[in-house]
Phi, psi and omega in degrees: 000140175301133181299334180291336184256002179299132181093351179271135179308145189295338183264010171289125180291105185298333183296343179278346196242147162249181187300319180295322178297319181299314179299321182289319182289327174297321177294320178296319180295318181292331183255025186303318181294321179296319179297321180296320180289330181289340182268128182287346182277131173271118184308130176099339186287340181266003184269122176283165180303115183282353182297136180241121179250341183285131172243167181234147178284346180286142174245154181237131180279130174237113182273137178238129174239125182273143178227120181294143177302132180086002180294154178294157182300329179296332178291317177295320177304314180293321181296320178299313181296319181293317180296317180299315182287337174282329182281329183215148178273359181060023176294340179284346185260117178256155180301131180094354180291156174254135182234134174259128172261124180253102178273186171252110183231054180298327182220191173259009182289155183287163172309134013263011174293336174226174182295145180298124175301323179298319178294319177300311181301316180298318182291320177299314179301316182294315180297321176296317178299327182277357174115359180296134179275326178230134170235123186242125176259122190215138173194163173235126190287174185289164189294337177288348181240325185224132175222123177253130173232169178300335185265331188201169176233132176240126179091175185210115174295327179301312180296323179291323178293324175297314182298324181287341184095350182292323185299309180298318181297317181293315182294319179297330180274356176101015180271165170258157175247141179217133181232109189306324184295334180291337179272352173095177186299328184274002182274035182222155175231158182268127176234162193236136176283190177304157184300315184271059189264159174274353176280144180278341181203185179293170182250136183275111184251151183289141182301335183302332180298327180288346181265353183248162179266332186215159176232134171245122182267128182230079179280194172232177180251106191209148166292160177218132188290345179252324184248356178094327177206157176229101186233215184290312182296319179293335183295344180298336183303327182296345176284328202280149172286165187301323182293325176290323177295325178296313179299320180302310183279328179291319177274056196286343181297336178237033182296327178294316179293322177298325179301311179294314182301323183298337179279359179260005177301149190302319184296326178283320178297326183279331193240341183284124187249331190207140171240127183221131178236128165277114183236048172279339171233139185230132176273098192269350176224163177060256184073155007271348189258334183218170178146184179284130180260111176273138177230088182297160180304319172238111176278172184234149159252127185244126184219140178201151171289339180260119178293330180290311179298319177304312184290330175300315181286319181296319177294320177301320179292321176298312180296320179299318181283332172294318179295331183281353178295143177286163178298324178295317179296319179295320182293325182278342186265128176277141180217085183302336184298341181283353183241116183301316182298321181293316179300314180299315182289324178294323177293321176297326176297318177297315178299319179300316180293325181283320189224359178103173184295323181296318178294322179297322180293331182267356185293146175288161179282129175279120181262109178285160174224139176298133179242085179267341174215168182295340182281351177276342191283119182292331178297310180292321180300321175290323179299323177299323181292314188273346178252017169096012176122176179281119182283156170271118184269129175248109179279133179239118180273111183283116177067022181050048185260355185252129179304143184302320183293328177292315179299316182295319180296314180295317180298320178296324183286333182257359181290142178299328180296332179289337180295323180297315179294324178294322178296323178296320178298316179297321178296320178295319178301314182298318180297318178297320182293338181277348183253000000 
């Protein structure tokens, strides 16, 4: 073991840390009780009732395209295009329009730690075929790699996109690249979530959004060490300026609810048309940058005009692949999200990087939640509230490419009827915890 990491719990992701971070997180762990007392917020008191009873008569189409394990890249390229065209008719796209593609570029690591370059290339090609005059691929990477302040910039999303393979794929297909941090602190505007939001103020979004007509969201299907999963709704973080990211992580007791609320800012509600994930590879542990990579016999491309319906299916697919891991794979894979103390301290580390030790000491406690079904996820539960209710998901198998048992399993997991049984399980858990 590296002498710098001696004494650190084995499931702390070392790639996030340098020597100074290790010393600080050990200090935070040792002083956890003091930090809790230093914070005027009592954990849990700011959380509204997460129960969702409202349903909607509207249904949302979620297209699935199957891709066999080991298939050539051209097969995935075709699957992306087919799934996209099954999910939306592109009536929103007029000749000459500008479209922004928002991938997941938390790091420079390859797919599935970041969005599939093949999927990016396919989407750029398709948008160009449909008449888009400009296609712009844009994101700002995570705080462990890139930090923008009013005075300076540290790190480069551009270099990370090159390392991931996305940059070459996008450029070869005729797209432009844009990285908000390169334009500086003032290259952002303030936009506002729903009125009854968990955010204390508006969210700082990149000016490039004001220059485009449409947005296509292209996340990945991944576990996440702080929130449990990283899907479409979580992908919004990549838009934000550093001060908005600081508020997000500092107000950690409602970070899940803030995730959903952030997707209701006006510019996204007005312009986001499609969410599409290439999920032929799934990061089933750790996340967002590393973890166990599952490669099912038939992978999926998941596409929908509704980010909420998309995430319901994407989370179900993540859970399905986590369950399919062997006992040996589970034993070898570290998963900090399973430990509340680890999650809390890692979030304080993020706050420290964003705003310093004083802000980390004042940060609220991040409360993790077990996600055994999609109905356990606080991000989605809040999304149902702010997007008008629990949608009825209609799965569409593109070209009969998805095995029947996969469709049935996913449909059962996203069905509203499954929510009732999941609620009974939660009630039983609560009763047990009281005794």
